[in-house]
N, C-alpha and C positions, 0 to 999 in steps of 0.2 A: 242719635251716632252723630251727627256731628259736632253737638256739645261736648261729645266723651273724646269724638277725635281731636280737639280743640287744648284737651286737659295734657299737664305739664307731663306725667309718668306717662300717658299713651305709646309715642313712640318710643319710649326708654323700654317699658315693658317690650315692646312688639319686639324688638331687637333681643331684647332678652332670651324671648321666647325661641323665636328665627335661631340664636347662637344654642340653646338646651336642643332644639329638636336636630340640630346638624352633630353632637356631639354623639347624640345617641342613635339615627339614623346613619352615618355615614360610616362607621368603622364594621357595622354585618355587612356593609355593600362589599367591602375590600378586604372582608375572608379575616379580620381579625376581632379581639374580642377586648371591648373597652375596661379599662382600671381606672373606677376613679377614687384615687386617696381624699383621705378626711381635707388634708389640707388644699387639693386639687379645687374640693366641694369648695372652702372658705374663699378659696380666692374667686371661683365665679360669682361668689354671692358679693365678693367686695367689687367685684369690677360689674354686679347689676348694681351697688348702690352708687359708685363713681357716675355710673350713667343719672342713674337719677336723680343724685344732686346737678349734673353738669344742668341735665333740664329745668330743675327748680332755679338754679343760679339766674338764667336767661328770661325767666320770667317777673325777678324779685330786680329793679331799678338798685335798688342801695348797695344788692348785689355785684348786678353786673360791672357798676363802674369802678370799685377796686379791680378785680380784674381784666377788668380793659385795663388799667394804670399800669396791672402786673406783665400781661403782653405787651405794656408801648416799651419796655424795656428790653435793651437788645442784649445785654449781659443774662436777663431770666429766659429768653426763648432759647437762647443760645444753651443753657444749662440745662433746660425744656428737651428738645432736642437729644438729647444724649439721656433723661434719664429714660423717656420715651423707647430708646433702643433696648438699653437694658429691659425697660417690661415688656417689650416685645418676644426680647431669648425668654426672661423668665414667664410667659405666657405660653408662647410656645412649647416648654420642656413641662408643661405640667398639663398638656395631654399627652395621657399616657395611653398603651396598648399593649396585646401580648401577641405572638405570634401565634398560626395554629403548627402542629406539629407535623412533619410528612409520614404521609402511611400509604401503604399501596394500595388498600382497600377501600376504594373509592365512597362504598355505602359505608364503614366503619365510623361509628361516632368518630369526631372530630375533636381531641386535646388539643390543648395549648402549653406554650412553652410556659416555665415558670420564671422567665428573664423576661423583665416589663423595659419597653423601654416610650422614648417620646418622639413627636414631631422634631424636636432637637436634634433626637441621634439620628431622624431619620435625615436631616438636611447635613448633620457630620459624621457621613455613616463611615466617611472615609479616613477620619480621624479617631474614630470609636475601634475600625479595625486595622490599623494600622500599627501594630505592636511591636514593640522591638523585642529585646530578649533584657533589658537594662539600660543604665543612664546614658543619653545623649546630647551633647550640647544644641544649642539653637545652630540650625542649616549647618548641622554637623553629617556627614557620613559617613562616620565612623562610633563606635562605640566611647566610652567617654575613659574608659577603666581599660588596658591589656589584659589579654587573656593567652594562656599558654595554647597555641598551634601547633597540631604535628603535621609535618611536610610529610609531601610523598615519599622523599629517599630517607624519610622515619624519624629528622630532628627535630627535634622541641624549640620553638621560637616563640617569644613573647611581643606580640602585635595587639593593634588595635582593629579587632574585626570590621567589616562593612554592615554595613546598615539592612535592613532588610528591606524596608521602604525609602528611608532616606536618605536622596540622591541614587539611589539605586541606576534610577538611569543613564547614569554618567557613567561613560569608561573612565576615562581620567579626570576624579574628583579634582586634584592638585590645582591641573590647566582649564577646567571648563566650568565649574563650583561658581568664576564669579562673571563672568558671559553668561551663564545662565540662568542664575539671580537676576543680574540687568535686564534678561530677553521677558523674562515670566510680571518681572514689578512693571516695566512699562505696558506690558500687557494690560495687566490687571490696573493700572493706571488710567489708558484708555477705555478699558470696556469697564468704566468705576463712570469714565467723565459722560461717554456716551447714555448709562443709566440713568446718571444724575440729572442730565441734559431732558430727557426727556420727563423724568419727574417732575423736572421744574418748570417745561413748560406743560404740563399737564395741570400740574396747580396756577400756571399764571392762567391758563384756560378757561378755569373753572373758578377763578379769582374776577375774569372780566366780564362771564357770565353772568355770574351772581350781582357787578356790581354794573351790567348793564355800559360795557363801556370796553370802545377797541381795546383789542391783542395788543396789537403794538404799542399804544397808547399805552399801558398797561406795562409793557415790556419795561417802557423808558422812565415809568414811575419805580417800578420794581429795581431798576438797573442805579437809577440816582438816589434810591433810599428814600424819597416823598412818600409813601404811605404811612398811614396811621402805625400797622403795628410793622415794625422793623421785619419787609419779611423778609429781605436781600441778606440778614443776617445770619438768618432763617435757612434756607434756600442754600447758604454758603458752609455753614456747618454744616446742612444735609450733603451736598456734594461731596468734603470731605470726609464725614462719614463713611457713604458711599465708596470712594472710593480707597479708603483704607478697606472694608469691608471683600471686597473685589481680591483686591491686590492680595491681600492673605490671603483666603480661600485658596486663588489660586496657586500661590506659594506653597501651602500644606499640602495638596495635592502630588507633591513631588519630595516636600521639607518637611520636618518638623519645625515649624519656626519659633515656639516657645521649647524646644528639645521636648525628650522624655525624661519620666520618675521610673524609680526605683526597680519598677517590674514592669516598663516598658509602656507607658502610657500615657498617651502625647499631653503636653503640659497644658496647651493651647484647649484643647477638650477639656480639659478638667478645671479649667481658668472661667472657659464661659458655663460648662455646666453647673459651677458655682453660685453661681448670678441668682439663678433660684433659690437658691438657701438663703442667700446675704437678704433678697427681694422679703420671701416667709417670714426671716424673724424677725426683720425689722417692721413690715406691715401688722403682721398679723399680733404681735407681742403688743405695739401701739395701739392696736382695736380694741384688747385686751384692757391695756393698763390706761384708752382714757375715760372710760364712763368710771371707773374709783374716783381718779385724779378729781375732772371736772368735778363732776356731781357730790361730793364729802369736801373740797374745797371751799368750792360757793358756799353751800349750804352753813361748815364751816366758822365762816366769816361774818354770813348773814344773818344769821340767826343768833349766834352769840349761844352765850348763857351754857346751857347744860349739853346743847344740840354740840355746841363747838368742844365742851368737854370731853365727850364722849369720843369725836370724830380724836381728837387730841393722842388721845390714850389710845386709841387705836392703831394708827400711823405712828407715834411715839414706841408702842410696843413691838409693834412687825418691824422698825429701823432697827431697833434693840439687836435683832437674831441678826446674825451676818451671812447675807443673798446665797454666798455657796455651801452653806449649810440644808440650807431650804431647798437652795435647787439640788444639790446630790441628794437630800430626802427622796425628793419628788423622781427623781430619773431614777435611782434604786428600787422604786415603787414599783416603777411602769415596768420595770427589767423582772422583777420580780413577777408582774401582771403578766407580762407578754409568755416567761418560761413558763407557770403553771395553766396558760390557754394557748398551747401551739394550736389547734383546732379553730382558732378564731382569724387566723393570719395563712393566707394560702400562699403567699411570697415574702420574700427576705425587705423589698421595696415596703410592701404594710407594716410589715413588723420598726424599720427604721423610721418612715412616716409617723406613727402611733410617737414615736421618740422625738420625733423635730417639733410636732403638735406640745407636746404636755412640755416641753422645753417652752414653747413662747407662752403657754399661759404660767406657768411656774413665773417667767420672768417677766410675763406682766403684773402678776400680784402682786413682785417683789421690786418693782421701780414705780408705783403711782406716785409713792410717800412723798419724795422728793418735790413733783410739779404738784401737787396738794398744798402742799406747806405755802409755794407762793401762790396758788389764785386764795387759798385763805386771807394771805397778807395783803394782797391787793385787793378783794372784797371788800375788809375790815376799811381801808379806805374811800372805796367806792359807796359803801353805806350812807357817808355821809355828806355825799354831793346833794348840791341842792334840787338836779332833776327828779333822784332815788326820792327825797323826802318830800320834794309837790308829789308826788306818784302814789306816796306812802298817805299822805293828807287825800288825797282824791278817792283814797280807799280799794285801789288798784290792789290784786292776790296779788300774794309774797310772790308764787314761780312765775306767775306774770311778770313782776319785775325784773325775779332772777334770769327770765328767757330772753325779757325785751330789753333789759337798760345793763345787768352786771355781766351776763355773759359776754356781746356782743364786743365788752367794753375788756377784756380778758381773754381776744382770742388771740393779741400776739403775743403774749405772755405763753398760750400756749401750743404756738406754731412752732416757734423757736423752742422749746422744751422738746417738743415731737420730734424735732430735727436733730436736735443734739442728743437726743436717747435714740434715734433710728443710728448714728454714725456709731454712738456707744453700745449697743446692741450688736451690730455685726462684726465690731471688736471685742467684746464681750464672746462671741461665741469661739475665740480663739482660743480665748483665755481659758473656759470652762474646757473648749476639748484639751486644754494641755494637763488638765487634772482628772481628765477621767469622766466628765460628768456633764459633757457638752453632745452635741449631735453624735448619731451610730455611727463607729469606724467607717459605713460601707454608704456613706450621705458622702457627697463630692462637696466640699467646702470649703471657702478659701482657710478657715480654720483649722482644719485637718492635712490642708495644704500646709501651711506655717507649722503647725508643729510637726509633720514628717521633715519640714526644712530641718530644724534647729539640731536633727543630728546629722544631716549635710552637710550644713556647715563645718563639722569637727571633721568631713574626709578630706583625703588627700589624693588626687585633686579636688578643689572645692564646687561642691555642684550647689551654685547660686540661682537657679533659674524657673525654678519653685518658688522661692519664697518671693522673687523680683514679679514675675505672674501673679503671682496673689495679690500683693500689694498696689501695683498699677491699678489691678483693678478694684481693687476695693477701694482705692484711694480716688479714683475718675469716679464711683460711684457717690461716695460721701461727700465729696467736693460741689456733685454737681446740685444733690440734694442741697447745700447748703447755699450755696451763689441762688437756686431757684426759692429758696424758703426765707433769704432775706429781703428779695423782693416783696415776696407775700407778706413777709410783717411791715414792709413801709406802706404798702399799700394796704393796709386793714388796722393798722395803729392810729385811734383816731390823733393824738398827741399830733404824731408826725405830718399827716392829713393838715390839720390847724398850721404849723409849724409853715408849710407849703406854701398853703394860701396866704 
């Protein structure tokens, strides 16, 4: 048992099993029905794989050192904090459940609502339920367009009606909105600073316990930036993030911080809900693409001959077919299947989730060819290197050479292309939604927000906040991913490491 406990996979396996038990046992305790979408299951598998990978890397010194080099870079750690915040939101939005319907008979069979909620919906319940009649600008107290209103004396006038929730607590919005915004911003900032101070102190306490150091000494080291890993930058960026979140949450209780859309839904709620869709498309599509690209690319470059010819013919043929046509054909086929088998889907979100999963799969199948070409070209060069020629002369197996010598030396290319493709896939979802072959219209996504904003920009007055909100969230995610990937590439590229030495 002692030997089993020290295996690198034992603790992550316990964590995964514990998380699985929580997901299975907690919903019945709260009287709700757990809903496991296909994308939820794949996300859970992805989280389990990442935990296993982290545990494996910690046991391999040649992998630990490059990652430690990544964590020593201030810019990479700040980007990692931002990425972790997006991932946390995506995970909260991936735990779904259905509420029980009210019944007068306590002994009657419990039936559940067809509407599916997530933990994120529960946390943002005020944003979800505070729906207005139509468009309203950020921090507005009135609708964005005039409406005809009949006065008590029978006269009809056109005015900007008051919102149901935005600034509803103000008696005189024109004079009270400024001081009220300042007061709530100050309170939110103060709460964020207090919360971040508690988080920072708890983190420093853990560091001091782990390093067997005095807490005051550890505080001085972190404050002066003298730690090996730039914890000062991490804590400062975390503080800014916590202050921003607490301030926005406090303001969103009384105002629509980013306005509302055509049907009166809060745009901040839509932008936050779109994080999961962006992460699903970026990560699951990449997972589908990588096995094809890596395996076929390095095999084509290493074995050459008829293997190279077959693989080249395969990706050349696939590249010659417009990707939009393949995606449209696959999505239309899924739509026909859904329409012919309605009994397989209990709720509308099940149908939308299957379409999202199909989009990820077809995007992965059609987007591996570019990376495969690059890996083939790099492998053609690597196979002529002296260390690979020596391994071949000593009788080392081909697949051993591919795994130990070729694959580690092309990982920097894989990381670069993966991040570029992640950014491109998040943006491609908007383009595909525009032509009608993207995610389901009922799925909240940045692409659907941008698609809807193209018509709003032609209105008078212009409705600009939906487009800006989707752009800011998308830009932040893509920028953080690119900055972190640059640090990973610099750490894992053997040529850059040699130049640094």
